[in-house]
C-alpha positions, -999 to +999 in steps of 0.1 A: -356-096-572-379-066-566-355-052-540-325-057-563-342-039-592-353-011-568-318-008-556-305-005-592-329+023-602-333+043-570-304+060-552-295+048-517-283+083-509-313+093-487-305+064-464-267+068-466-268+105-455-287+094-424-264+065-416-233+086-421-244+121-410-209+133-402-199+128-438-229+148-452-217+180-470-248+189-490-270+198-460-259+230-442-250+228-405-279+225-381-262+248-356-278+227-328-258+210-300-271+191-270-279+221-248-298+239-276-317+207-285-326+204-248-341+239-246-359+232-279-375+201-266-385+218-233-402+245-254-420+221-278-431+198-250-442+227-228-421+215-199-417+236-168-382+250-165-378+235-131-395+202-138-376+169-133-377+161-170-364+196-180-336+191-155-327+158-170-324+173-204-304+203-194-281+184-171-277+152-191-239+153-188-236+157-151-225+129-128-260+124-116-271+114-150-248+084-153-257+077-190-241+110-203-258+103-236-282+131-245-302+110-270-308+083-244-319+109-218-342+125-244-357+091-251-365+087-214-384+120-214-401+113-248-412+077-243-446+086-228-451+117-249-448+103-285-471+081-306-466+043-304-464+041-342-445+065-365-457+074-400-428+093-415-408+079-445-370+084-450-379+111-475-400+129-449-372+128-423-347+142-447-370+170-457-376+179-420-338+179-414-333+201-444-360+225-431-344+226-396-309+233-411-321+260-435-344+277-410-317+276-383-292+293-407-317+320-416-327+324-379-363+314-385-368+299-351-406+296-355-401+272-385-376+251-365-402+249-337-430+239-361-408+213-377-398+198-344-435+197-333-443+179-365-416+153-358-427+148-323-463+141-334-453+117-361-424+097-348-420+072-319-397+079-290-371+054-303-372+071-337-367+104-320-337+090-302-320+081-335-331+114-351-313+133-323-281+112-329-284+121-366-286+158-358-256+154-334-238+136-362-228+107-339-250+077-345-233+052-321-246+021-339-214+001-334-206+001-371-177+020-385-177+042-415-157+015-433-182-012-424-212+008-437-194+016-470-183-020-473-218-033-470-230-009-497-202-015-522-166-028-519-153+004-537-176+029-518-151+041-493-123+045-518-146+066-541-157+087-511-120+093-502-116+107-538-147+129-542-161+135-506-196+132-521-220+107-507-246+113-534-221+107-562-209+075-544-245+062-542-253+071-578-221+058-594-219+026-574-256+015-575-248-020-586-226-039-561-216-064-588-199-037-609-164-028-596-147+006-600-112-005-608-098+030-614-112+061-598-102+092-617-096+126-603-120+149-619-123+187-622-144+206-598-150+175-576-132+177-543-112+147-530-095+138-498-058+147-502-029+123-496-015+126-461+018+121-444+026+096-417+044+108-386+080+097-384+112+101-364+142+115-384+164+086-373+139+061-389+135+077-424+164+060-441+154+027-426+117+030-435+126+039-471+152+011-473+180+035-482+162+049-513+165+086-522+137+109-510+125+144-514+126+170-486+103+201-484+092+225-458+060+216-438+038+246-442+016+259-414-015+269-433-047+255-448-045+225-471-062+235-503-067+220-538-071+244-567-092+233-597-089+254-629-106+252-663-100+282-685-114+312-665-133+291-639-117+283-606-126+262-575-109+259-541-116+230-518-104+223-482-091+189-471-126+181-459-143+191-492-156+225-482-158+250-511-141+283-506-143+295-542-166+324-532-139+339-510-108+330-531-125+337-564-145+315-588-135+334-620-105+351-634-111+386-620-127+379-586-118+370-551-089+374-527-064+354-548-077+343-582-076+378-597-039+380-587-028+346-600-048+342-632-020+356-653+006+332-637-008+303-657+013+297-688-002+300-723-017+266-735-027+256-700-065+253-700-071+229-671-052+217-640-057+205-604-030+217-579-025+205-544-009+229-519-011+250-488-028+284-485-007+307-463-011+343-452+016+366-466+024+400-450+039+422-477+051+448-451+073+422-433+078+399-463+069+370-441+043+342-439+021+340-409+010+309-391-023+297-377-012+311-344-014+347-358-052+349-353-062+355-389-085+334-410-070+331-445-104+317-457-121+350-447-126+378-472-109+401-447-078+386-432-062+418-419-026+424-428-023+391-446-032+382-482-036+346-494-006+330-510-009+295-525+021+273-522+019+245-548+036+212-539+019+188-562-001+186-594-027+159-602-042+170-635-026+189-664-047+197-695-072+169-688-044+144-683-046+126-648-012+124-633-019+105-600-004+072-612+030+089-620+058+089-594+061+123-577+095+129-594+076+127-627+047+149-615+067+178-602+080+190-636+044+195-647+041+223-622+068+243-639+050+236-672+017+250-657+026+283-640+052+310-634+054+319-597+044+353-584+060+362-551+035+366-523+006+353-544+014+318-559+047+300-553+062+266-559+074+246-529+112+240-530+124+204-529+159+190-521+169+154-523+182+133-495+193+097-491+207+093-456+196+098-420+220+128-418+203+145-447+169+143-428+184+156-395+202+184-413+169+195-429+151+193-396+178+214-379+174+241-406+136+241-402+141+247-364+166+275-371+141+291-395+112+286-370+093+264-394+067+238-383+089+209-396+097+191-428+080+166-452+098+136-466+084+120-498+095+088-514+107+096-549+086+067-563+054+075-545+022+079-566-007+100-554-033+081-534-062+102-520-065+101-483-037+075-480-014+081-450+010+052-454+021+055-490+055+071-489+049+105-474+062+114-439+059+144-417+088+151-393+083+178-366+104+188-336+078+176-312+081+140-325+117+139-310+121+135-273+141+162-256+138+186-286+109+207-273+106+229-242+083+215-216+061+231-191+054+219-155+019+233-149-006+230-121-041+217-124-067+242-111-099+229-127-115+200-145-141+196-173-164+166-175-159+142-204-184+127-228-186+095-247-160+069-236-147+095-212-180+101-195-179+100-157-143+114-157-128+149-158-113+146-193-099+182-198-081+204-173-075+241-167-038+246-160-020+275-143+015+287-135+026+305-103+031+342-099+068+345-090+071+349-052+089+380-042+107+364-012+116+332-030+091+312-008+062+291-019+038+307-044+004+317-032-011+332-065-017+312-097-025+326-131-046+306-156-025+297-186-041+270-208-066+241-212-054+206-221-074+174-230-049+151-247-017+132-243-027+107-216-041+072-219-075+062-206-057+044-177-036+074-168-067+097-169-086+073-146-057+072-121-054+110-122-092+114-115-090+089-086-061+109-071-079+143-073-115+132-069-118+139-031-104+175-036-128+187-063-151+216-055-183+223-075-180+250-101-211+268-087-188+278-059-163+306-063-128+295-073-101+295-046-088+330-039-053+320-050-065+314-085-065+345-108-087+345-140-090+372-167-120+396-167-150+380-185-136+345-182-161+322-200-146+287-200-157+279-165-146+244-155-170+218-140-150+217-108-122+237-091-094+224-069-073+242-042-037+245-056-022+230-025-043+199-030-035+195-067-007+180-088+017+190-116+015+178-152+043+181-177+030+196-209+045+199-244+032+223-272+041+237-305+044+274-295+033+302-272+005+324-287-012+355-275-047+351-259-070+371-238-088+340-225-062+334-198-047+356-171-012+352-185-023+370-217-010+341-237-015+303-240+000+272-256-008+260-291-016+223-294-008+215-258-007+178-247+003+161-215+036+143-215+035+129-180+020+134-146+048+147-123+043+127-091+079+135-082+071+172-079+052+191-052+024+215-062+046+246-055+073+235-079+053+245-110+065+269-136+064+306-127+055+338-146+092+347-147+100+314-163+074+320-189+087+355-198+123+342-201+111+315-224+091+339-246+121+362-249+145+334-257+124+316-283+101+343-298+072+320-290+085+289-308+093+261-285+116+240-307+147+261-298+171+232-293+189+215-322+187+178-326+220+159-321+221+124-336+238+095-318+253+086-352+289+098-354+285+106-391+259+133-384+272+169-382+265+184-348+254+220-350+250+227-313+256+207-282+229+203-256+239+198-220+224+166-207+212+165-171+219+134-150+192+108-155+166+106-128+142+078-125+107+092-130+073+077-127+056+071-160+032+049-178+034+013-167+049-010-193+018-030-199-002+001-208+023+015-233+016+012-270+040-012-288+064+000-315+049-013-347+069+009-371+090-020-383+062-046-386+055-056-422+020-066-433+017-103-444-020-104-449-050-080-451-075-099-429-082-068-408-080-043-437-092-008-426-102-022-391-094+000-361-087-024-332-080-016-295-061-042-275-065-042-237-050-075-226-044-111-238-037-146-225-001-159-222+020-158-243+000-131-262+005-099-242-007-065-253+024-057-273+025-090-292-012-087-301-008-052-313+020-063-337-002-091-349-030-066-357-006-045-379+010-076-394-025-088-406-036-054-420-053-037-391-047-004-374-041+000-336-059+026-315-051+031-278-084+048-270-115+034-288-141+057-304-173+052-325-152+042-355-134+014-336-142-021-351-137-039-317-119-040-284-098-071-278-096-086-243-090-119-226-103-110-191-124-084-175-103-056-158-112-022-146-105-008-180-127-035-197-155-029-172-154+008-180-158+001-217-187-023-209-204+004-189-202+029-218-221+004-239-207+017-272-180-008-280-180-045-292-156-062-268-144-095-283-123-123-268-088-126-281-095-162-292-116-149-321-087-128-333-063-157-332-088-179-350-091-153-378-053-154-382-053-192-381-080-194-408-065-165-428-099-148-431-122-124-411-146-147-391-180-135-379-185-130-342-204-156-323-219-155-288-189-176-276-165-148-287-184-119-273-175-104-239-199-074-245-218-062-276-236-031-287-274-031-294-268-033-331-245-063-328-268-081-304-297-077-329-275-092-356-264-121-335-301-129-326-308-133-364-283-163-365-283-178-330-308-188-304-307-177-267-282-205-258-258-196-286-267-224-310-265-214-347-298-218-366-281-229-399-245-241-392-236-276-381-225-278-345-194-296-333-191-316-302-175-287-284-202-264-296-229-286-282-211-290-248-210-252-246-247-248-256-259-275-231-239-259-203-262-229-206-295-248-204-309-249-169-317-284-155-352-273-146-359-268-183-344-302-192-367-318-167-399-305-183-421-329-201-424-323-238-456-333-256-487-350-242 
């Protein structure tokens, strides 16, 4: 009773900001990463620069330190240097973290040093371990953001999605028995915007069941929400950051407010607009993109001035519009403002109903060098942070064969962290200088860095293939590799080009860059496949790159999509090369297509689940469809937010996850039992293949060392399982006098 009353009167916010440090917006950034923290600890502990402990801290992510977790390495160094009992409260810890953040921002390094010394003298080593993880904003406790919110209050995550404010969530939802049935959008409180689900143009009509939809341009800018009340303005990013100081908090200030204040119609005293902030160049009368190397959120963005493109309205004169269909919301925009070219404009919508309409719009976007298109269900209401509620984004890169591809050579590797620790997870790629005599190339120019597009299994296989050829980065790179002057992104290892392999890369566009020898690089590169069918000298050349730049003007979606549907108008024909059988991802490792799976139950609501393997007849694809069918979300590569990893047997991949010790790996039988019982069942020792420290601690509260539950009745099968774990030597011991 005392605890409940305390919970009602006191805010849980001080605890919540420590449990979910990555969602904390009130505290300024610490500006401290692992290497900086290591040097800070070395200084505070007065360690010799060449001492073993200092070396451990500075080289925590090397192969020699198998853990690759800085907090764990720091704990090893601190365990004999910190008091056995700590005496700091949650309030004390929060104050110290505030002091570190503020002092670091104001460059008061002596205050940071004193605060760290205070923490070391008053916290145990294990407390320091968790403190470090809080500062790194990655707690690794085996509980997802959704789980923590759910334990606090059933509506907590939904409210946070609306206002992005942990403190307000804790204050307004202090009583877990009081539900928030309707969360209102409110002025000057940021919320997470509604998002679009990726979609293939051929699937739009099918997904929307033939209903009419709206089509608009997908803009390449910064997602911004504008809040206005009379002469007061606020601008928030999709992550809740406030940019009002730059854009203008009042009618006659900032880089945009002073130019758009007069655009609001008489009688409009308040509104909330959702849109995209773009950079507009008045000399060329064109919008820039993120690739133009300007920051529209900066007070000085060069030749570009901010222009706000409005595509939705959520509040008009204190009336919340989120529950209205988008077709009823849009007219309110015209009743709110009159557009000013180059300053504030209204997004143009057209209506479509068929697959052909979507394809035609995508073709036009490609012709106009746009990023893509947005498709919106005419009946969709506005749901903050929702991604599967009737909005779809269609981009050229989502369509196979529509984007130019690059065959590039790996020349260096960068060590991974977290679930990729122990592997080279990112790669430095190059293309060949065109040989004069038409022979094999012998000079390679650095071109880009890539770290996505492959599965964990593909990455492991690639590492195994190249491992014996890696050379330490403290050695000079091979003479055939050319880097730009002042090259800073030095890889962990180099590789001789003739010992390397080619990867096929896809990207959004080519952009200028002085970080690579080519003078340009790729925007949003990702690996499509590993080209085992090509030799190292068959990579792309500098001449190929120049030809592509001249042909496409940097944009890589230079081919128009041709539908297989005879009713679709064909704008341009593409010549199709003969099909060649190429090596790719093995079928059992491919993600299943769940786009047509309909949810029948929400057992696994907001649960991210990774499926590795399953027993017959439940293969990986079938299990993934069941996850979606019963309300869950599929992830191919687990992270700290993943609810669990499902497996039936230990494989190389499962053992790798076990070694990382950051995932709960659960037997598929538990998943099938949940479906059979139509509810989310708790994990038991019988279900668990591997568990995190937090999960083990929870299990020990309910089960003894043999897996027998302290409170639940045991079945015959349960007892058989328990007795099988008890050693005969224990059974033979005499009990009592």
